[in-house]
C-alpha positions in Angstrom: -13.0 -35.3 35.3 -10.9 -34.3 32.3 -12.5 -34.6 28.9 -10.9 -37.0 26.5 -11.9 -35.0 23.5 -9.5 -32.5 22.1 -10.4 -29.2 20.6 -10.2 -29.3 16.8 -7.2 -27.9 15.1 -7.7 -24.2 14.1 -8.8 -23.9 10.6 -6.4 -21.7 8.6 -8.3 -18.9 6.8 -7.2 -18.2 3.3 -6.7 -14.5 2.6 -8.8 -13.4 -0.3 -6.6 -10.5 -1.3 -5.2 -10.4 -4.8 -3.0 -7.4 -4.2 -1.8 -5.6 -1.1 -1.7 -1.8 -1.5 0.8 0.0 0.7 -0.4 3.5 1.2 0.5 6.6 3.3 -2.3 7.0 5.8 -1.1 10.5 6.6 -1.5 11.8 3.1 -4.9 13.3 2.6 -4.9 12.6 -1.2 -3.8 9.0 -0.7 -6.5 8.4 1.9 -9.1 9.8 -0.4 -8.0 7.3 -3.2 -7.9 4.4 -0.7 -11.4 5.3 0.5 -12.6 5.3 -3.1 -10.9 1.9 -3.7 -12.4 0.4 -0.5 -15.8 1.3 -1.7 -15.1 -0.3 -5.0 -13.8 -3.4 -3.2 -17.2 -3.5 -1.4 -16.0 -5.8 1.4 -14.8 -8.5 -1.0 -11.3 -8.4 0.3 -9.7 -8.4 -3.1 -7.4 -5.6 -2.1 -5.6 -5.5 1.3 -4.9 -1.9 2.4 -1.8 -1.5 4.5 -1.1 1.9 6.1 2.7 2.4 6.0 2.4 5.3 8.4 1.0 3.1 11.1 3.4 2.4 14.0 2.6 -1.3 13.4 3.8 -1.3 9.8 6.2 -4.2 9.3 8.3 -4.5 6.1 8.7 -8.3 6.5 4.9 -8.7 6.2 4.8 -6.5 3.1 7.3 -7.8 0.6 10.3 -6.4 2.5 9.4 -2.8 1.4 10.8 -0.6 4.2 9.0 2.6 5.3 11.3 5.0 3.5 11.0 3.1 0.2 7.2 2.9 0.5 7.0 6.6 1.2 9.1 7.5 -1.8 6.9 5.6 -4.3 3.7 3.7 -4.1 4.2 -0.1 -3.8 2.0 -3.1 -3.8 2.6 -6.8 -2.9 1.3 -9.7 -4.9 0.2 -13.0 -3.3 3.5 -14.6 -4.3 5.4 -12.0 -2.3 6.7 -10.0 -5.3 6.2 -6.3 -5.4 5.2 -3.7 -8.0 5.6 0.0 -7.8 4.6 3.3 -9.4 1.8 3.4 -12.0 1.9 -0.4 -12.3 0.3 -0.5 -8.8 -2.7 1.5 -10.0 -3.0 -0.6 -13.1 -3.1 -3.8 -11.1 -5.3 -2.6 -8.3 -7.9 -1.2 -10.7 -7.8 -4.4 -12.8 -8.4 -6.5 -9.6 -11.4 -4.3 -8.8 -12.8 -4.7 -12.3 -12.0 -1.2 -13.4 -8.9 -1.9 -15.5 -10.2 0.3 -18.3 -9.4 3.4 -16.2 -5.6 2.7 -16.6 -5.7 0.8 -19.8 -4.4 3.7 -21.9 -1.3 3.8 -19.6 -0.1 0.6 -21.3 0.0 2.3 -24.7 3.4 3.3 -26.2 3.1 7.1 -26.1 0.7 7.6 -23.2 2.3 5.1 -20.8 5.7 6.9 -20.6 4.0 10.3 -20.2 1.9 9.0 -17.4 4.9 7.3 -15.8 6.8 10.6 -16.0 3.9 12.5 -14.5 3.7 10.0 -11.6 7.4 10.5 -10.9 6.8 14.2 -10.7 3.9 13.7 -8.3 5.8 11.3 -6.2 8.8 13.7 -5.9 6.5 16.6 -4.9 3.7 14.7 -3.0 4.8 15.6 0.5 5.4 19.3 -0.2 2.1 19.6 -2.1 0.2 18.1 0.9 1.9 20.4 3.3 4.1 17.8 5.0 7.8 17.7 5.9 10.3 16.1 3.4 11.0 12.4 3.4 14.2 12.8 5.3 12.5 14.6 8.2 9.6 12.1 8.3 12.0 9.2 8.3 14.2 10.8 11.1 11.1 11.4 13.2 10.0 7.8 12.7 13.4 6.4 13.6 13.5 8.5 16.8 10.0 7.1 17.6 11.3 3.6 17.1 14.4 4.2 19.2 12.7 6.0 22.0 9.7 3.7 22.1 7.3 6.6 21.6 5.5 8.0 18.6 4.0 11.4 17.7 
C-alpha cells in the first residue's frame, strides 16, 4: 500500500553569514588570523570562511572572484553578492564580529592611506615571506591540476 501523504517540502535554511571571507588556507599567517576570527565568531556563523586554496573553491559561489585574484589580494563577499578587498575586508569582518574598534583608526585621513600602503606591500610580498612560490607558479600548478584532474 502506497501512502497518500507526501513528504513536506524541504525547508530552506537561511545562511547567517554577514560577510564571506576568502582566505588562503595554505598561508600559515592567514590561517592563524582565520583561527583567531573563528574563535571570535564563536559558532554564530556571522563570518563564512572560504579557503581559496581548496580544490573545491568555486568563483561563481564567491562573488566571481577567481583564484588568482583572490590570491593577489584578500577579498570578501557581502550577502548582496558585492565584493570588498584589501584592508576594507578586515574593517568589515572585525566590525561584524563586534571588534570594529581594532580597525577604526584605518578610516582616518592620514592613518588610512598609510595602512592601505602597508597592506599593499604585505600582499605583494606575502608568498615570498611565507616561503611559498610566486603567484604565477602557484596558478600554473593549480591550472595543471585542473586540466589533468589531479592535485598536489
